DRENTORKOL-3810 file (N, C-alpha, C; in nm, 4 decimals):
REM DRENTORKOL-3810
@n.u->1.4052; n.v->-1.7964; n.w->1.3265; ca.u->1.3034; ca.v->-1.8327; ca.w->1.4459; c.u->1.3210; c.v->-1.6874; c.w->1.5278
@n.u->1.4728; n.v->-1.6705; n.w->1.6092; ca.u->1.5299; ca.v->-1.5718; ca.w->1.6898; c.u->1.4682; c.v->-1.4367; c.w->1.6692
@n.u->1.4746; n.v->-1.4153; n.w->1.5504; ca.u->1.4648; ca.v->-1.2836; ca.w->1.5162; c.u->1.3071; c.v->-1.2374; c.w->1.5276
@n.u->1.2269; n.v->-1.3225; n.w->1.4687; ca.u->1.0734; ca.v->-1.3496; ca.w->1.4487; c.u->1.0512; c.v->-1.3401; c.w->1.6321
@n.u->1.1027; n.v->-1.3877; n.w->1.7241; ca.u->1.0748; ca.v->-1.3952; ca.w->1.8759; c.u->1.1541; c.v->-1.2387; c.w->1.9275
@n.u->1.2357; n.v->-1.2003; n.w->1.9003; ca.u->1.3153; ca.v->-1.0644; ca.w->1.9214; c.u->1.1871; c.v->-0.9405; c.w->1.8610
@n.u->1.1852; n.v->-0.9829; n.w->1.7360; ca.u->1.0765; ca.v->-0.8584; ca.w->1.7064; c.u->0.9601; c.v->-0.8732; c.w->1.8123
@n.u->0.8761; n.v->-1.0015; n.w->1.7881; ca.u->0.7245; ca.v->-0.9795; ca.w->1.8702; c.u->0.7915; c.v->-0.9463; c.w->1.9903
@n.u->0.8672; n.v->-0.9455; n.w->2.0666; ca.u->0.9424; ca.v->-0.8956; ca.w->2.2088; c.u->0.9277; c.v->-0.7545; c.w->2.2087
@n.u->0.9938; n.v->-0.7100; n.w->2.1156; ca.u->1.0039; ca.v->-0.5511; ca.w->2.1029; c.u->0.8627; c.v->-0.5131; c.w->2.0865
@n.u->0.8116; n.v->-0.5558; n.w->1.9964; ca.u->0.6573; ca.v->-0.4844; ca.w->1.9379; c.u->0.5797; c.v->-0.4714; c.w->2.0937
@n.u->0.5698; n.v->-0.6103; n.w->2.1635; ca.u->0.5235; ca.v->-0.5971; ca.w->2.2988; c.u->0.5673; c.v->-0.4606; c.w->2.3970
@n.u->0.6751; n.v->-0.4860; n.w->2.3620; ca.u->0.7469; ca.v->-0.3422; ca.w->2.4986; c.u->0.6883; c.v->-0.2099; c.w->2.4559
@n.u->0.6918; n.v->-0.2154; n.w->2.2609; ca.u->0.6429; ca.v->-0.1142; ca.w->2.2227; c.u->0.5081; c.v->-0.0590; c.w->2.2661
@n.u->0.4530; n.v->-0.1393; n.w->2.2543; ca.u->0.2783; ca.v->-0.1400; ca.w->2.2676; c.u->0.2761; c.v->-0.1329; c.w->2.3873
@n.u->0.3334; n.v->-0.1626; n.w->2.5076; ca.u->0.3517; ca.v->-0.1181; ca.w->2.6843; c.u->0.3876; c.v->0.0172; c.w->2.6953
@n.u->0.4736; n.v->0.0547; n.w->2.6022; ca.u->0.5501; ca.v->0.1901; ca.w->2.6422; c.u->0.4297; c.v->0.2981; c.w->2.5889
@n.u->0.3792; n.v->0.2558; n.w->2.4690; ca.u->0.2562; ca.v->0.3538; ca.w->2.4191; c.u->0.1505; c.v->0.3702; c.w->2.5329
@n.u->0.2070; n.v->0.4880; n.w->2.6532; ca.u->0.0825; ca.v->0.4781; ca.w->2.7347; c.u->-0.0528; c.v->0.5192; c.w->2.6760
@n.u->-0.0103; n.v->0.6105; n.w->2.5780; ca.u->-0.1920; ca.v->0.6854; ca.w->2.5609; c.u->-0.2414; c.v->0.5860; c.w->2.4446
@n.u->-0.1642; n.v->0.4984; n.w->2.4319; ca.u->-0.2216; ca.v->0.4197; ca.w->2.2679; c.u->-0.2645; c.v->0.5133; c.w->2.1572
@n.u->-0.1961; n.v->0.5594; n.w->2.1149; ca.u->-0.2048; ca.v->0.6242; ca.w->1.9811; c.u->-0.1395; c.v->0.5756; c.w->1.8725
@n.u->-0.0467; n.v->0.4656; n.w->1.9147; ca.u->0.0390; ca.v->0.4064; ca.w->1.8332; c.u->0.1471; c.v->0.4532; c.w->1.7679
@n.u->0.2148; n.v->0.5525; n.w->1.8477; ca.u->0.3412; ca.v->0.5861; ca.w->1.8384; c.u->0.3783; c.v->0.5836; c.w->1.9841
@n.u->0.5196; n.v->0.6074; n.w->1.9904; ca.u->0.5906; ca.v->0.6394; ca.w->2.1490; c.u->0.6663; c.v->0.7432; c.w->2.1379
@n.u->0.6513; n.v->0.8542; n.w->2.2175; ca.u->0.7366; ca.v->0.9867; ca.w->2.2096; c.u->0.8735; c.v->0.9300; c.w->2.3307
@n.u->0.9548; n.v->1.0434; n.w->2.3054; ca.u->1.0887; ca.v->1.0348; ca.w->2.3981; c.u->1.0761; c.v->1.0098; c.w->2.5231
@n.u->0.9156; n.v->1.0635; n.w->2.5985; ca.u->0.9130; ca.v->1.0552; ca.w->2.7158; c.u->0.8525; c.v->0.9107; c.w->2.7612
@n.u->0.7751; n.v->0.8661; n.w->2.6366; ca.u->0.7222; ca.v->0.7390; ca.w->2.6515; c.u->0.8800; c.v->0.6390; c.w->2.6842
@n.u->0.9288; n.v->0.6914; n.w->2.5966; ca.u->1.0532; ca.v->0.5712; ca.w->2.5762; c.u->1.1502; c.v->0.5875; c.w->2.6836
@n.u->1.1707; n.v->0.7081; n.w->2.7285; ca.u->1.2294; ca.v->0.7196; ca.w->2.8710; c.u->1.2047; c.v->0.6217; c.w->2.9992
@n.u->1.0690; n.v->0.6246; n.w->2.9637; ca.u->0.9972; ca.v->0.5429; ca.w->3.1017; c.u->1.0276; c.v->0.4114; c.w->3.0550
@n.u->0.9713; n.v->0.3663; n.w->2.9672; ca.u->0.9874; ca.v->0.2251; ca.w->2.9107; c.u->1.1268; c.v->0.1989; c.w->2.9595
@n.u->1.2221; n.v->0.1996; n.w->2.9048; ca.u->1.4056; ca.v->0.2089; ca.w->2.8870; c.u->1.4421; c.v->0.1598; c.w->3.0458
@n.u->1.3620; n.v->0.2209; n.w->3.1244; ca.u->1.3556; ca.v->0.2215; ca.w->3.2805; c.u->1.3299; c.v->0.0580; c.w->3.3371
@n.u->1.2478; n.v->-0.0050; n.w->3.2507; ca.u->1.2063; ca.v->-0.1298; ca.w->3.2896; c.u->1.3523; c.v->-0.2071; c.w->3.2914
@n.u->1.3708; n.v->-0.3074; n.w->3.3819; ca.u->1.5133; ca.v->-0.4011; ca.w->3.4026; c.u->1.4488; c.v->-0.5035; c.w->3.2255
@n.u->1.3354; n.v->-0.5127; n.w->3.2304; ca.u->1.3330; ca.v->-0.6480; ca.w->3.1216; c.u->1.3179; c.v->-0.5445; c.w->3.0138
@n.u->1.3145; n.v->-0.4578; n.w->2.9752; ca.u->1.3668; ca.v->-0.3990; ca.w->2.8641; c.u->1.5201; c.v->-0.3415; c.w->2.8440
@n.u->1.5680; n.v->-0.3130; n.w->2.9622; ca.u->1.7014; ca.v->-0.2797; ca.w->2.9287; c.u->1.7621; c.v->-0.4357; c.w->2.9033
@n.u->1.7374; n.v->-0.5176; n.w->2.9998; ca.u->1.7506; ca.v->-0.6638; ca.w->2.9576; c.u->1.8020; c.v->-0.6950; c.w->2.8053
@n.u->1.6983; n.v->-0.6744; n.w->2.7491; ca.u->1.6401; ca.v->-0.6949; ca.w->2.6075; c.u->1.7721; c.v->-0.6209; c.w->2.5118
@n.u->1.7564; n.v->-0.5023; n.w->2.5227; ca.u->1.8646; ca.v->-0.4210; ca.w->2.4580; c.u->1.9888; c.v->-0.4773; c.w->2.4772
@n.u->2.0346; n.v->-0.4871; n.w->2.5873; ca.u->2.1384; ca.v->-0.5209; ca.w->2.6349; c.u->2.1978; c.v->-0.6465; c.w->2.5595
@n.u->2.0832; n.v->-0.7591; n.w->2.5491; ca.u->2.1093; ca.v->-0.8757; ca.w->2.4369; c.u->2.1255; c.v->-0.8253; c.w->2.3131
@n.u->2.0850; n.v->-0.7228; n.w->2.2526; ca.u->2.1123; ca.v->-0.7040; ca.w->2.0928; c.u->2.2460; c.v->-0.6055; c.w->2.1052
@n.u->2.2906; n.v->-0.6176; n.w->2.2180; ca.u->2.4093; ca.v->-0.5134; ca.w->2.1985; c.u->2.3905; c.v->-0.3687; c.w->2.2318
@n.u->2.2737; n.v->-0.2733; n.w->2.3027; ca.u->2.3125; ca.v->-0.1433; ca.w->2.3073; c.u->2.2656; c.v->-0.1626; c.w->2.4792
@n.u->2.3419; n.v->-0.0312; n.w->2.5070; ca.u->2.2791; ca.v->-0.0071; ca.w->2.6416; c.u->2.1728; c.v->0.0935; c.w->2.6403
@n.u->2.1014; n.v->0.1176; n.w->2.7824; ca.u->1.9757; ca.v->0.1990; ca.w->2.7781; c.u->2.0355; c.v->0.3638; c.w->2.6800
@n.u->2.1618; n.v->0.4190; n.w->2.7275; ca.u->2.1673; ca.v->0.5599; ca.w->2.6437; c.u->2.1806; c.v->0.5423; c.w->2.5187
@n.u->2.2433; n.v->0.3948; n.w->2.4444; ca.u->2.2384; ca.v->0.3996; ca.w->2.3068; c.u->2.1113; c.v->0.3402; c.w->2.2495
@n.u->2.0111; n.v->0.3031; n.w->2.3270; ca.u->1.8732; ca.v->0.2912; ca.w->2.2915; c.u->1.7920; c.v->0.4194; c.w->2.2558
@n.u->1.8536; n.v->0.5320; n.w->2.3674; ca.u->1.7792; ca.v->0.6476; ca.w->2.3423; c.u->1.8273; c.v->0.7311; c.w->2.2337
@n.u->1.9652; n.v->0.7078; n.w->2.1948; ca.u->2.0585; ca.v->0.7420; ca.w->2.0716; c.u->1.9649; c.v->0.7132; c.w->1.9446
@n.u->1.9543; n.v->0.5652; n.w->1.9453; ca.u->1.8488; ca.v->0.4962; ca.w->1.8162; c.u->1.7103; c.v->0.5594; c.w->1.8600
@n.u->1.6595; n.v->0.5928; n.w->1.9370; ca.u->1.5287; ca.v->0.6461; ca.w->1.9202; c.u->1.5213; c.v->0.7990; c.w->1.8496
@n.u->1.6122; n.v->0.8773; n.w->1.8858; ca.u->1.6652; ca.v->0.9827; ca.w->1.8066; c.u->1.6674; c.v->1.0048; c.w->1.6610
@n.u->1.7838; n.v->0.8785; n.w->1.6064; ca.u->1.8145; ca.v->0.8687; ca.w->1.5288; c.u->1.6507; c.v->0.8267; c.w->1.4657
@n.u->1.6219; n.v->0.7097; n.w->1.4674; ca.u->1.4566; ca.v->0.6677; ca.w->1.3965; c.u->1.3747; c.v->0.7611; c.w->1.3941
@n.u->1.3800; n.v->0.9084; n.w->1.4687; ca.u->1.2854; ca.v->0.9860; ca.w->1.4383; c.u->1.3501; c.v->1.0601; c.w->1.3856
@n.u->1.3759; n.v->1.0578; n.w->1.2395; ca.u->1.4500; ca.v->1.0882; ca.w->1.1629; c.u->1.3755; c.v->1.2797; c.w->1.1237
@n.u->1.2198; n.v->1.2868; n.w->1.1207; ca.u->1.1882; ca.v->1.4001; ca.w->1.1306; c.u->1.1518; c.v->1.4783; c.w->1.2254
@n.u->1.2475; n.v->1.4413; n.w->1.3430; ca.u->1.2233; ca.v->1.5219; ca.w->1.4659; c.u->1.0973; c.v->1.5816; c.w->1.5151
@n.u->1.0157; n.v->1.4627; n.w->1.4983; ca.u->0.8578; ca.v->1.4867; ca.w->1.5556; c.u->0.8440; c.v->1.4590; c.w->1.7071
@n.u->0.9171; n.v->1.4335; n.w->1.7475; ca.u->0.9480; ca.v->1.3813; ca.w->1.9159; c.u->0.8877; c.v->1.2207; c.w->1.9258
@n.u->0.8494; n.v->1.1816; n.w->1.8502; ca.u->0.7620; ca.v->1.0331; ca.w->1.8610; c.u->0.7949; c.v->0.9377; c.w->1.7292
@n.u->0.8145; n.v->0.7778; n.w->1.7699; ca.u->0.8298; ca.v->0.6963; ca.w->1.6628; c.u->0.7228; c.v->0.5929; c.w->1.6491
@n.u->0.6168; n.v->0.5980; n.w->1.5082; ca.u->0.5452; ca.v->0.4755; ca.w->1.5163; c.u->0.6335; c.v->0.3375; c.w->1.5354
@n.u->0.5392; n.v->0.1973; n.w->1.5649; ca.u->0.6005; ca.v->0.0938; ca.w->1.5661; c.u->0.7073; c.v->0.0144; c.w->1.5186
@n.u->0.6570; n.v->0.0706; n.w->1.3651; ca.u->0.7494; ca.v->-0.0044; ca.w->1.2344; c.u->0.8505; c.v->0.0917; c.w->1.2288
@n.u->0.8686; n.v->0.1877; n.w->1.2314; ca.u->0.9907; ca.v->0.3022; ca.w->1.2065; c.u->1.0879; c.v->0.2039; c.w->1.3490
@n.u->1.0205; n.v->0.2035; n.w->1.4617; ca.u->1.0734; ca.v->0.1596; ca.w->1.5777; c.u->1.1666; c.v->0.0252; c.w->1.5538
@n.u->1.0710; n.v->-0.0485; n.w->1.5187; ca.u->1.1157; ca.v->-0.2109; ca.w->1.4857; c.u->1.2552; c.v->-0.1975; c.w->1.3492
@n.u->1.2091; n.v->-0.1237; n.w->1.2818; ca.u->1.2666; ca.v->-0.1438; ca.w->1.1807; c.u->1.4241; c.v->-0.0935; c.w->1.2059
@n.u->1.4355; n.v->0.0308; n.w->1.2821; ca.u->1.5693; ca.v->0.0741; ca.w->1.3551; c.u->1.6116; c.v->-0.0019; c.w->1.4487
@n.u->1.5509; n.v->-0.0706; n.w->1.5546; ca.u->1.6322; ca.v->-0.1410; ca.w->1.6277; c.u->1.6958; c.v->-0.2875; c.w->1.5379
@n.u->1.6350; n.v->-0.3554; n.w->1.4164; ca.u->1.6581; ca.v->-0.4265; ca.w->1.3740; c.u->1.8009; c.v->-0.4203; c.w->1.2604
@n.u->1.7786; n.v->-0.2774; n.w->1.2287; ca.u->1.9096; ca.v->-0.2410; ca.w->1.1537; c.u->2.0062; c.v->-0.2044; c.w->1.2389
@n.u->2.0300; n.v->-0.2064; n.w->1.3737; ca.u->2.1345; ca.v->-0.1983; ca.w->1.4257; c.u->2.1615; c.v->-0.3116; c.w->1.5414
@n.u->2.0711; n.v->-0.4363; n.w->1.5072; ca.u->2.1168; ca.v->-0.5739; ca.w->1.5942; c.u->2.2350; c.v->-0.6459; c.w->1.5695
@n.u->2.2520; n.v->-0.5884; n.w->1.4708; ca.u->2.3892; ca.v->-0.6903; ca.w->1.4089; c.u->2.4852; c.v->-0.6243; c.w->1.4633
@n.u->2.4868; n.v->-0.4921; n.w->1.5337; ca.u->2.6210; ca.v->-0.4427; ca.w->1.6045; c.u->2.6046; c.v->-0.2890; c.w->1.6266
@n.u->2.6789; n.v->-0.2511; n.w->1.7037; ca.u->2.6615; ca.v->-0.0875; ca.w->1.7313; c.u->2.7415; c.v->-0.0011; c.w->1.6073
@n.u->2.8407; n.v->-0.0616; n.w->1.5327; ca.u->2.8752; ca.v->0.0115; ca.w->1.4306; c.u->2.7730; c.v->0.0923; c.w->1.3542
@n.u->2.6498; n.v->0.0014; n.w->1.3455; ca.u->2.5455; ca.v->0.0441; ca.w->1.2463; c.u->2.4755; c.v->0.1543; c.w->1.3128
@n.u->2.4554; n.v->0.1403; n.w->1.4166; ca.u->2.4205; ca.v->0.2655; ca.w->1.5179; c.u->2.4872; c.v->0.3962; c.w->1.5296
@n.u->2.6326; n.v->0.3508; n.w->1.5041; ca.u->2.7328; ca.v->0.4704; ca.w->1.4925; c.u->2.7029; c.v->0.5229; c.w->1.3387
@n.u->2.6426; n.v->0.4527; n.w->1.2318; ca.u->2.6475; ca.v->0.5162; ca.w->1.1326; c.u->2.5040; c.v->0.5842; c.w->1.1236
@n.u->2.4109; n.v->0.5139; n.w->1.1829; ca.u->2.2784; ca.v->0.5898; ca.w->1.1488; c.u->2.2842; c.v->0.7257; c.w->1.2480
@n.u->2.3669; n.v->0.7123; n.w->1.3564; ca.u->2.3584; ca.v->0.8410; ca.w->1.4645; c.u->2.4581; c.v->0.9115; c.w->1.3492
@n.u->2.5666; n.v->0.9093; n.w->1.2929; ca.u->2.6225; ca.v->0.9812; ca.w->1.1748; c.u->2.5466; c.v->1.0493; c.w->1.0903
@n.u->2.4446; n.v->0.9572; n.w->1.0199; ca.u->2.3441; ca.v->0.9846; ca.w->0.9283; c.u->2.2278; c.v->1.1091; c.w->0.9929
@n.u->2.2181; n.v->1.1156; n.w->1.1249; ca.u->2.1064; ca.v->1.2044; ca.w->1.1912; c.u->2.2137; c.v->1.2929; c.w->1.1787
@n.u->2.2955; n.v->1.3389; n.w->1.2725; ca.u->2.3532; ca.v->1.4294; ca.w->1.2763; c.u->2.4089; c.v->1.5397; c.w->1.1565
@n.u->2.4349; n.v->1.4620; n.w->1.0441; ca.u->2.4512; ca.v->1.5152; ca.w->0.8837; c.u->2.3577; c.v->1.5996; c.w->0.8608
@n.u->2.1728; n.v->1.5188; n.w->0.8901; ca.u->2.0681; ca.v->1.5597; ca.w->0.8610; c.u->2.0493; c.v->1.6967; c.w->0.9298
@n.u->2.0990; n.v->1.6551; n.w->1.0929; ca.u->2.0567; ca.v->1.7882; ca.w->1.1762; c.u->2.1349; c.v->1.9266; c.w->1.1060
@n.u->2.3093; n.v->1.9275; n.w->1.0874; ca.u->2.3993; ca.v->2.0337; ca.w->1.0418; c.u->2.3269; c.v->2.0763; c.w->0.9167
@n.u->2.3092; n.v->1.9718; n.w->0.8143; ca.u->2.2046; ca.v->2.0170; ca.w->0.7264; c.u->2.0873; c.v->2.1004; c.w->0.7066
@n.u->2.0173; n.v->2.1043; n.w->0.8284; ca.u->1.9035; ca.v->2.1648; ca.w->0.8506; c.u->1.9558; c.v->2.3396; c.w->0.9252
@n.u->2.0563; n.v->2.3098; n.w->1.0029; ca.u->2.1179; ca.v->2.4567; ca.w->1.0553; c.u->2.1603; c.v->2.4937; c.w->0.9588
@n.u->2.2514; n.v->2.4559; n.w->0.8758; ca.u->2.3275; ca.v->2.5550; ca.w->0.7247; c.u->2.1986; c.v->2.5945; c.w->0.6567
@n.u->2.0756; n.v->2.5540; n.w->0.6402; ca.u->1.9792; ca.v->2.5828; ca.w->0.5536; c.u->1.9167; c.v->2.7258; c.w->0.6497
@n.u->1.8983; n.v->2.6895; n.w->0.8255; ca.u->1.8530; ca.v->2.7989; ca.w->0.8771; c.u->1.9438; c.v->2.8880; c.w->0.8634
@n.u->2.0891; n.v->2.8990; n.w->0.8724; ca.u->2.1696; ca.v->3.0170; ca.w->0.8682; c.u->2.1653; c.v->3.1050; c.w->0.7531
@n.u->2.1420; n.v->2.9860; n.w->0.6124; ca.u->2.1351; ca.v->3.0675; ca.w->0.4766; c.u->2.0319; c.v->3.1632; c.w->0.4655
@n.u->1.9072; n.v->3.1012; n.w->0.5141; ca.u->1.7898; ca.v->3.1414; ca.w->0.5173; c.u->1.8111; c.v->3.3023; c.w->0.6321
@n.u->1.8701; n.v->3.3067; n.w->0.7258; ca.u->1.8836; ca.v->3.4241; ca.w->0.7906; c.u->1.9564; c.v->3.5073; c.w->0.6941
@n.u->2.0659; n.v->3.4616; n.w->0.6842; ca.u->2.1489; ca.v->3.5777; ca.w->0.5857; c.u->2.0888; c.v->3.6261; c.w->0.4627
@n.u->1.9935; n.v->3.5644; n.w->0.3869; ca.u->1.9242; ca.v->3.5954; ca.w->0.2983; c.u->1.8421; c.v->3.6789; c.w->0.3470
@n.u->1.7457; n.v->3.6638; n.w->0.4256; ca.u->1.6860; ca.v->3.7744; ca.w->0.4989; c.u->1.7492; c.v->3.8875; c.w->0.5334
@n.u->1.8298; n.v->3.8705; n.w->0.5937; ca.u->1.9306; ca.v->3.9871; ca.w->0.6700; c.u->2.0170; c.v->4.0830; c.w->0.5526
@n.u->1.9953; n.v->4.0209; n.w->0.4608; ca.u->2.0987; ca.v->4.1174; ca.w->0.3327; c.u->1.9666; c.v->4.1660; c.w->0.2550
@n.u->1.8661; n.v->4.1183; n.w->0.2540; ca.u->1.7315; ca.v->4.1784; ca.w->0.2094; c.u->1.6525; c.v->4.3354; c.w->0.2643
@n.u->1.7397; n.v->4.3414; n.w->0.4093; ca.u->1.6770; ca.v->4.4491; ca.w->0.4584; c.u->1.7172; c.v->4.5649; c.w->0.4241
END
């Protein structure tokens, strides 16, 4: 029951933070939302301070679109609900994807430079 209540509360926060009502939250909207003391308290209850919550946003935004939908966000929060170690794993996964993207860009640049 506690998890269900937390999910419902988190969904309400998300919908309130989605200021343009498009069904997704941008990083800017999330940063505004996370300034709310009630939202900060909620994240502290599940073991995340506001900086870690922002890191979670970036981790959940795996496609780097700059926004997340409610289901992505709820899933991400519930994955780290059991502890910050899970957030560390998610952050590392995100970093690995970013490094892979950077390596691909470098390889593409080197390939096009060699073709000249």
